[in-house]
C-alpha atoms as an extended CHARMM CRD file, in Angstrom:
* protein
*
       195  EXT
         1         1  MET       CA             85.3870000000       56.9990000000       65.5330000000  PROA      1               0.0000000000
         2         2  ILE       CA             86.0730000000       54.5330000000       68.3180000000  PROA      2               0.0000000000
         3         3  ASN       CA             89.3390000000       53.1030000000       69.5770000000  PROA      3               0.0000000000
         4         4  LEU       CA             88.8050000000       49.8490000000       71.4240000000  PROA      4               0.0000000000
         5         5  HSD       CA             90.2950000000       49.8400000000       74.9030000000  PROA      5               0.0000000000
         6         6  ILE       CA             93.0800000000       47.3640000000       75.6710000000  PROA      6               0.0000000000
         7         7  GLY       CA             90.7290000000       45.4360000000       77.9820000000  PROA      7               0.0000000000
         8         8  PHE       CA             88.1490000000       45.0900000000       75.1950000000  PROA      8               0.0000000000
         9         9  ARG       CA             88.9150000000       41.3980000000       74.6380000000  PROA      9               0.0000000000
        10        10  SER       CA             88.2780000000       40.4520000000       78.2720000000  PROA      10              0.0000000000
        11        11  GLN       CA             85.2000000000       42.6900000000       78.4750000000  PROA      11              0.0000000000
        12        12  LEU       CA             83.8100000000       41.1240000000       75.2980000000  PROA      12              0.0000000000
        13        13  LEU       CA             84.3650000000       37.6490000000       76.7670000000  PROA      13              0.0000000000
        14        14  GLU       CA             82.5160000000       38.6890000000       79.9380000000  PROA      14              0.0000000000
        15        15  ILE       CA             79.5630000000       39.8240000000       77.8180000000  PROA      15              0.0000000000
        16        16  GLY       CA             79.6080000000       36.5760000000       75.8240000000  PROA      16              0.0000000000
        17        17  ASN       CA             79.8260000000       34.4580000000       78.9750000000  PROA      17              0.0000000000
        18        18  GLY       CA             76.8520000000       36.2760000000       80.5410000000  PROA      18              0.0000000000
        19        19  LYS       CA             78.9080000000       37.7990000000       83.3700000000  PROA      19              0.0000000000
        20        20  ILE       CA             77.6210000000       41.3110000000       82.6360000000  PROA      20              0.0000000000
        21        21  GLN       CA             73.9850000000       41.6810000000       83.6230000000  PROA      21              0.0000000000
        22        22  SER       CA             71.4490000000       42.9700000000       81.1270000000  PROA      22              0.0000000000
        23        23  ASP       CA             68.5350000000       45.3020000000       81.8270000000  PROA      23              0.0000000000
        24        24  ASN       CA             65.4450000000       43.1470000000       82.4740000000  PROA      24              0.0000000000
        25        25  THR       CA             63.1280000000       45.6090000000       80.7030000000  PROA      25              0.0000000000
        26        26  ASN       CA             64.9170000000       45.9350000000       77.3580000000  PROA      26              0.0000000000
        27        27  GLY       CA             67.6540000000       43.2450000000       77.3620000000  PROA      27              0.0000000000
        28        28  LEU       CA             70.4210000000       45.8000000000       76.7990000000  PROA      28              0.0000000000
        29        29  ILE       CA             73.7080000000       45.8730000000       78.6750000000  PROA      29              0.0000000000
        30        30  SER       CA             75.6570000000       48.8990000000       79.8010000000  PROA      30              0.0000000000
        31        31  SER       CA             79.2590000000       49.0580000000       78.7000000000  PROA      31              0.0000000000
        32        32  PRO       CA             81.8920000000       49.9660000000       81.2840000000  PROA      32              0.0000000000
        33        33  ASN       CA             83.2670000000       53.5230000000       81.2000000000  PROA      33              0.0000000000
        34        34  ASN       CA             86.6630000000       52.2540000000       80.0050000000  PROA      34              0.0000000000
        35        35  PHE       CA             85.1820000000       50.1750000000       77.1520000000  PROA      35              0.0000000000
        36        36  CYS       CA             86.2950000000       52.5890000000       74.4180000000  PROA      36              0.0000000000
        37        37  LYS       CA             87.4620000000       56.0860000000       73.6770000000  PROA      37              0.0000000000
        38        38  ILE       CA             85.6770000000       58.2970000000       71.1510000000  PROA      38              0.0000000000
        39        39  PHE       CA             87.7170000000       60.1810000000       68.5420000000  PROA      39              0.0000000000
        40        40  GLN       CA             86.4150000000       62.9070000000       66.2720000000  PROA      40              0.0000000000
        41        41  SER       CA             88.2180000000       61.8430000000       63.0770000000  PROA      41              0.0000000000
        42        42  LYS       CA             89.6910000000       58.8120000000       61.3130000000  PROA      42              0.0000000000
        43        43  VAL       CA             93.0780000000       60.5400000000       61.2520000000  PROA      43              0.0000000000
        44        44  GLU       CA             93.0580000000       60.9300000000       65.0570000000  PROA      44              0.0000000000
        45        45  LEU       CA             92.0110000000       57.2820000000       65.4730000000  PROA      45              0.0000000000
        46        46  ILE       CA             94.7670000000       56.0380000000       63.1370000000  PROA      46              0.0000000000
        47        47  GLU       CA             97.4060000000       58.1340000000       64.9170000000  PROA      47              0.0000000000
        48        48  ARG       CA             96.3130000000       56.6680000000       68.2690000000  PROA      48              0.0000000000
        49        49  VAL       CA             96.2310000000       53.0200000000       67.1220000000  PROA      49              0.0000000000
        50        50  PHE       CA             99.2810000000       53.2360000000       64.8090000000  PROA      50              0.0000000000
        51        51  PRO       CA            101.5450000000       55.9160000000       66.3630000000  PROA      51              0.0000000000
        52        52  ASN       CA            104.7080000000       56.6490000000       64.3610000000  PROA      52              0.0000000000
        53        53  ILE       CA            103.6940000000       54.1480000000       61.6890000000  PROA      53              0.0000000000
        54        54  ILE       CA            106.4920000000       55.2630000000       59.3510000000  PROA      54              0.0000000000
        55        55  GLN       CA            109.1060000000       54.1380000000       61.9010000000  PROA      55              0.0000000000
        56        56  ASN       CA            107.1920000000       51.1160000000       63.2200000000  PROA      56              0.0000000000
        57        57  HSD       CA            105.4830000000       49.4650000000       60.2120000000  PROA      57              0.0000000000
        58        58  ARG       CA            108.3550000000       46.9900000000       59.7010000000  PROA      58              0.0000000000
        59        59  ASN       CA            108.1560000000       45.8260000000       63.3280000000  PROA      59              0.0000000000
        60        60  HSD       CA            105.8920000000       42.7970000000       62.9530000000  PROA      60              0.0000000000
        61        61  ASN       CA            105.2800000000       42.3540000000       66.6860000000  PROA      61              0.0000000000
        62        62  TRP       CA            104.1480000000       45.9900000000       66.9170000000  PROA      62              0.0000000000
        63        63  LEU       CA            101.9670000000       45.6270000000       63.8040000000  PROA      63              0.0000000000
        64        64  SER       CA            100.3480000000       42.3560000000       64.9320000000  PROA      64              0.0000000000
        65        65  GLU       CA             99.1190000000       43.9990000000       68.1530000000  PROA      65              0.0000000000
        66        66  ARG       CA             97.1460000000       46.6990000000       66.3370000000  PROA      66              0.0000000000
        67        67  ALA       CA             93.9010000000       46.7100000000       64.3820000000  PROA      67              0.0000000000
        68        68  ILE       CA             90.9610000000       48.9850000000       63.7210000000  PROA      68              0.0000000000
        69        69  LEU       CA             87.5700000000       47.3380000000       63.4270000000  PROA      69              0.0000000000
        70        70  ALA       CA             84.9200000000       48.8540000000       61.1830000000  PROA      70              0.0000000000
        71        71  PRO       CA             81.3200000000       47.7940000000       60.5360000000  PROA      71              0.0000000000
        72        72  LYS       CA             81.2810000000       48.1320000000       56.7260000000  PROA      72              0.0000000000
        73        73  ASN       CA             83.7290000000       47.4940000000       53.8820000000  PROA      73              0.0000000000
        74        74  MET       CA             83.4490000000       51.1120000000       52.7480000000  PROA      74              0.0000000000
        75        75  HSD       CA             84.7220000000       52.2290000000       56.1870000000  PROA      75              0.0000000000
        76        76  VAL       CA             87.5020000000       49.6290000000       56.0740000000  PROA      76              0.0000000000
        77        77  ASN       CA             88.5760000000       50.8500000000       52.6340000000  PROA      77              0.0000000000
        78        78  ALA       CA             88.6280000000       54.4950000000       53.7520000000  PROA      78              0.0000000000
        79        79  ILE       CA             90.7050000000       53.7010000000       56.8580000000  PROA      79              0.0000000000
        80        80  ASN       CA             93.0670000000       51.4230000000       54.9020000000  PROA      80              0.0000000000
        81        81  TYR       CA             93.6100000000       54.1870000000       52.3400000000  PROA      81              0.0000000000
        82        82  LEU       CA             94.5890000000       56.6900000000       55.0550000000  PROA      82              0.0000000000
        83        83  ILE       CA             96.9520000000       54.2060000000       56.7250000000  PROA      83              0.0000000000
        84        84  GLN       CA             98.5680000000       53.1680000000       53.4340000000  PROA      84              0.0000000000
        85        85  GLU       CA             99.0550000000       56.7940000000       52.4870000000  PROA      85              0.0000000000
        86        86  LYS       CA            101.4820000000       57.0990000000       55.4090000000  PROA      86              0.0000000000
        87        87  LEU       CA            103.6900000000       54.1830000000       54.3120000000  PROA      87              0.0000000000
        88        88  PRO       CA            106.8200000000       55.2120000000       52.3850000000  PROA      88              0.0000000000
        89        89  SER       CA            106.7130000000       52.6010000000       49.5830000000  PROA      89              0.0000000000
        90        90  ALA       CA            105.0580000000       53.0190000000       46.1670000000  PROA      90              0.0000000000
        91        91  VAL       CA            101.4370000000       52.0120000000       45.5540000000  PROA      91              0.0000000000
        92        92  ILE       CA            100.9500000000       48.9220000000       43.3870000000  PROA      92              0.0000000000
        93        93  SER       CA             97.4610000000       48.6270000000       41.8480000000  PROA      93              0.0000000000
        94        94  CYS       CA             96.1010000000       45.1190000000       41.4850000000  PROA      94              0.0000000000
        95        95  LYS       CA             93.2720000000       44.7370000000       39.0060000000  PROA      95              0.0000000000
        96        96  PHE       CA             91.1230000000       41.6550000000       39.2970000000  PROA      96              0.0000000000
        97        97  ILE       CA             89.8840000000       39.7400000000       36.2650000000  PROA      97              0.0000000000
        98        98  ASP       CA             86.1370000000       39.0720000000       36.4360000000  PROA      98              0.0000000000
        99        99  SER       CA             84.3000000000       36.6150000000       34.1890000000  PROA      99              0.0000000000
       100       100  ALA       CA             80.9430000000       34.8310000000       34.1110000000  PROA      100             0.0000000000
       101       101  LEU       CA             81.3110000000       31.0690000000       34.6480000000  PROA      101             0.0000000000
       102       102  ASN       CA             78.4330000000       30.1500000000       32.3590000000  PROA      102             0.0000000000
       103       103  GLU       CA             79.2060000000       31.1880000000       28.7620000000  PROA      103             0.0000000000
       104       104  ASP       CA             75.5040000000       31.8750000000       28.1670000000  PROA      104             0.0000000000
       105       105  ASN       CA             75.5650000000       34.4420000000       30.9970000000  PROA      105             0.0000000000
       106       106  ALA       CA             78.5560000000       36.2720000000       29.5230000000  PROA      106             0.0000000000
       107       107  VAL       CA             76.2050000000       38.2320000000       27.2590000000  PROA      107             0.0000000000
       108       108  ASN       CA             73.8290000000       39.0950000000       30.1290000000  PROA      108             0.0000000000
       109       109  TYR       CA             76.6030000000       40.0770000000       32.5530000000  PROA      109             0.0000000000
       110       110  PRO       CA             79.3030000000       42.0690000000       30.7460000000  PROA      110             0.0000000000
       111       111  VAL       CA             82.7470000000       42.3890000000       32.3170000000  PROA      111             0.0000000000
       112       112  LYS       CA             82.2010000000       46.0670000000       33.1580000000  PROA      112             0.0000000000
       113       113  PHE       CA             79.1210000000       45.1010000000       35.2110000000  PROA      113             0.0000000000
       114       114  LEU       CA             81.0110000000       42.2810000000       36.9640000000  PROA      114             0.0000000000
       115       115  ASN       CA             83.8290000000       44.7300000000       37.7990000000  PROA      115             0.0000000000
       116       116  SER       CA             81.3240000000       46.9960000000       39.5710000000  PROA      116             0.0000000000
       117       117  LEU       CA             80.0040000000       44.2670000000       41.9190000000  PROA      117             0.0000000000
       118       118  LYS       CA             81.1020000000       44.2650000000       45.5630000000  PROA      118             0.0000000000
       119       119  PRO       CA             80.0260000000       40.9550000000       47.0980000000  PROA      119             0.0000000000
       120       120  PRO       CA             80.9290000000       40.3980000000       50.7700000000  PROA      120             0.0000000000
       121       121  GLY       CA             84.1800000000       38.5370000000       51.3660000000  PROA      121             0.0000000000
       122       122  ILE       CA             85.5480000000       39.5060000000       47.9470000000  PROA      122             0.0000000000
       123       123  PRO       CA             88.1960000000       42.2340000000       47.5110000000  PROA      123             0.0000000000
       124       124  PRO       CA             87.3180000000       45.2900000000       45.3910000000  PROA      124             0.0000000000
       125       125  HSD       CA             87.9970000000       45.1510000000       41.6290000000  PROA      125             0.0000000000
       126       126  PHE       CA             90.9490000000       47.5370000000       42.0710000000  PROA      126             0.0000000000
       127       127  LEU       CA             93.0790000000       46.8720000000       45.1270000000  PROA      127             0.0000000000
       128       128  ASN       CA             95.9200000000       49.2310000000       45.9740000000  PROA      128             0.0000000000
       129       129  LEU       CA             98.7160000000       47.6920000000       48.0240000000  PROA      129             0.0000000000
       130       130  LYS       CA            102.1110000000       48.7730000000       49.3500000000  PROA      130             0.0000000000
       131       131  VAL       CA            105.0990000000       46.9250000000       50.7010000000  PROA      131             0.0000000000
       132       132  GLY       CA            104.7390000000       47.0890000000       54.4840000000  PROA      132             0.0000000000
       133       133  SER       CA            100.9230000000       47.0290000000       54.3910000000  PROA      133             0.0000000000
       134       134  SER       CA             99.0990000000       44.7250000000       56.7450000000  PROA      134             0.0000000000
       135       135  ILE       CA             96.6060000000       42.4670000000       54.9250000000  PROA      135             0.0000000000
       136       136  ILE       CA             94.1880000000       39.7380000000       55.9900000000  PROA      136             0.0000000000
       137       137  LEU       CA             93.3360000000       36.4840000000       54.2390000000  PROA      137             0.0000000000
       138       138  LEU       CA             89.6980000000       36.0610000000       53.2360000000  PROA      138             0.0000000000
       139       139  ARG       CA             89.9460000000       32.3390000000       52.4150000000  PROA      139             0.0000000000
       140       140  ASN       CA             91.4320000000       29.1630000000       53.8350000000  PROA      140             0.0000000000
       141       141  LEU       CA             94.4940000000       28.3940000000       51.7060000000  PROA      141             0.0000000000
       142       142  ASN       CA             96.4370000000       25.9290000000       53.8310000000  PROA      142             0.0000000000
       143       143  ALA       CA             94.9130000000       25.4510000000       57.2880000000  PROA      143             0.0000000000
       144       144  PRO       CA             96.0260000000       25.8790000000       60.0190000000  PROA      144             0.0000000000
       145       145  THR       CA             98.8930000000       28.0130000000       58.6500000000  PROA      145             0.0000000000
       146       146  LEU       CA             96.9840000000       30.1240000000       56.1320000000  PROA      146             0.0000000000
       147       147  CYS       CA             93.3150000000       30.3800000000       57.0020000000  PROA      147             0.0000000000
       148       148  ASN       CA             90.5620000000       32.9630000000       56.8770000000  PROA      148             0.0000000000
       149       149  GLY       CA             91.4920000000       35.8040000000       59.2360000000  PROA      149             0.0000000000
       150       150  THR       CA             95.2680000000       35.2920000000       59.1670000000  PROA      150             0.0000000000
       151       151  ARG       CA             97.0450000000       38.6420000000       59.1850000000  PROA      151             0.0000000000
       152       152  LEU       CA            100.0820000000       39.1820000000       56.9860000000  PROA      152             0.0000000000
       153       153  ALA       CA            102.5710000000       41.9670000000       56.2430000000  PROA      153             0.0000000000
       154       154  ILE       CA            103.4950000000       42.4800000000       52.5930000000  PROA      154             0.0000000000
       155       155  LYS       CA            107.2100000000       41.9900000000       51.9950000000  PROA      155             0.0000000000
       156       156  ARG       CA            107.2640000000       42.1590000000       48.1900000000  PROA      156             0.0000000000
       157       157  LEU       CA            104.6910000000       42.6290000000       45.4090000000  PROA      157             0.0000000000
       158       158  MET       CA            105.1520000000       40.9220000000       42.0490000000  PROA      158             0.0000000000
       159       159  PRO       CA            102.7710000000       40.7970000000       39.0460000000  PROA      159             0.0000000000
       160       160  ASN       CA            101.2930000000       37.3970000000       40.0130000000  PROA      160             0.0000000000
       161       161  LEU       CA            102.5750000000       36.8850000000       43.5740000000  PROA      161             0.0000000000
       162       162  ILE       CA            102.5390000000       38.4990000000       46.9820000000  PROA      162             0.0000000000
       163       163  GLU       CA            105.4370000000       37.6480000000       49.2760000000  PROA      163             0.0000000000
       164       164  ALA       CA            104.3850000000       38.2070000000       52.8820000000  PROA      164             0.0000000000
       165       165  THR       CA            105.2600000000       37.5040000000       56.4920000000  PROA      165             0.0000000000
       166       166  ILE       CA            102.6370000000       35.8480000000       58.6860000000  PROA      166             0.0000000000
       167       167  LEU       CA            101.7890000000       38.1350000000       61.6250000000  PROA      167             0.0000000000
       168       168  THR       CA             99.4090000000       35.9050000000       63.5960000000  PROA      168             0.0000000000
       169       169  GLY       CA             98.7340000000       32.2680000000       64.3670000000  PROA      169             0.0000000000
       170       170  LYS       CA            100.8720000000       29.1330000000       64.5860000000  PROA      170             0.0000000000
       171       171  ALA       CA            103.1890000000       30.1070000000       61.7250000000  PROA      171             0.0000000000
       172       172  LYS       CA            103.8580000000       33.6610000000       62.9600000000  PROA      172             0.0000000000
       173       173  GLY       CA            107.0770000000       35.0020000000       61.4210000000  PROA      173             0.0000000000
       174       174  GLU       CA            107.1470000000       32.6050000000       58.4500000000  PROA      174             0.0000000000
       175       175  PHE       CA            107.4700000000       33.9030000000       54.8880000000  PROA      175             0.0000000000
       176       176  ILE       CA            104.8640000000       32.7680000000       52.3670000000  PROA      176             0.0000000000
       177       177  LEU       CA            103.9610000000       33.3220000000       48.7150000000  PROA      177             0.0000000000
       178       178  ILE       CA            100.3680000000       33.8960000000       47.6340000000  PROA      178             0.0000000000
       179       179  SER       CA             99.5880000000       33.4950000000       43.9480000000  PROA      179             0.0000000000
       180       180  ARG       CA             96.5070000000       34.6640000000       42.0800000000  PROA      180             0.0000000000
       181       181  ILE       CA             93.4930000000       32.8050000000       43.4470000000  PROA      181             0.0000000000
       182       182  PRO       CA             90.1250000000       32.3180000000       41.7530000000  PROA      182             0.0000000000
       183       183  LEU       CA             87.2770000000       33.4990000000       44.0010000000  PROA      183             0.0000000000
       184       184  ILE       CA             83.6680000000       32.5450000000       43.2610000000  PROA      184             0.0000000000
       185       185  PRO       CA             81.0280000000       34.4190000000       45.2980000000  PROA      185             0.0000000000
       186       186  THR       CA             78.2710000000       32.1130000000       46.5400000000  PROA      186             0.0000000000
       187       187  ASP       CA             75.6120000000       34.6770000000       47.3970000000  PROA      187             0.0000000000
       188       188  MET       CA             74.9190000000       35.9420000000       43.8560000000  PROA      188             0.0000000000
       189       189  PRO       CA             72.0020000000       34.9650000000       41.5780000000  PROA      189             0.0000000000
       190       190  PHE       CA             74.5440000000       33.8890000000       38.9270000000  PROA      190             0.0000000000
       191       191  GLU       CA             78.0770000000       32.5100000000       39.0890000000  PROA      191             0.0000000000
       192       192  PHE       CA             81.1100000000       34.5810000000       38.2520000000  PROA      192             0.0000000000
       193       193  LYS       CA             84.7870000000       34.2390000000       39.0100000000  PROA      193             0.0000000000
       194       194  GLN       CA             87.2530000000       36.8410000000       40.1800000000  PROA      194             0.0000000000
       195       195  LEU       CA             90.9550000000       36.1220000000       39.6960000000  PROA      195             0.0000000000
């Protein structure tokens, strides 16, 4: 597990701007000694990035300054589960409704099969959320206020709505409502919709 050092942003910019020299033989660069710190477990990483989360999770400035990056959705889900487990509120399970867009394909792609798919950029079929959880938008809803990558903190969960506070961007601190949204993956051999 890796915790990115506070200077990671500036170091990443230096790499991108070509200010850090690469090895002429293999094209690789050497990262500075303070680039990151290695942890032995996810729990240790979470405690370092989100110390005293029970007391601090309602502090939106504190929450907006923290994030853990992971290379795969399965790692993200595992880390999110451990973080959410620490929050004091009750878990609300959101179940997505999947359906084939072409009626002729409905026979070939039953709902149970569609539920098992995990296309990139689409949330899992079952999504467990808690009040106080930090979430991120995966779609542009109302740019520049609500766009892909905007971080939010859940304020209230209702059957068809999420009430949240915007943590980042131009509208930081504003309250918003997000209703059920149809998502249609574009990288599948057939079209289906997730609501």
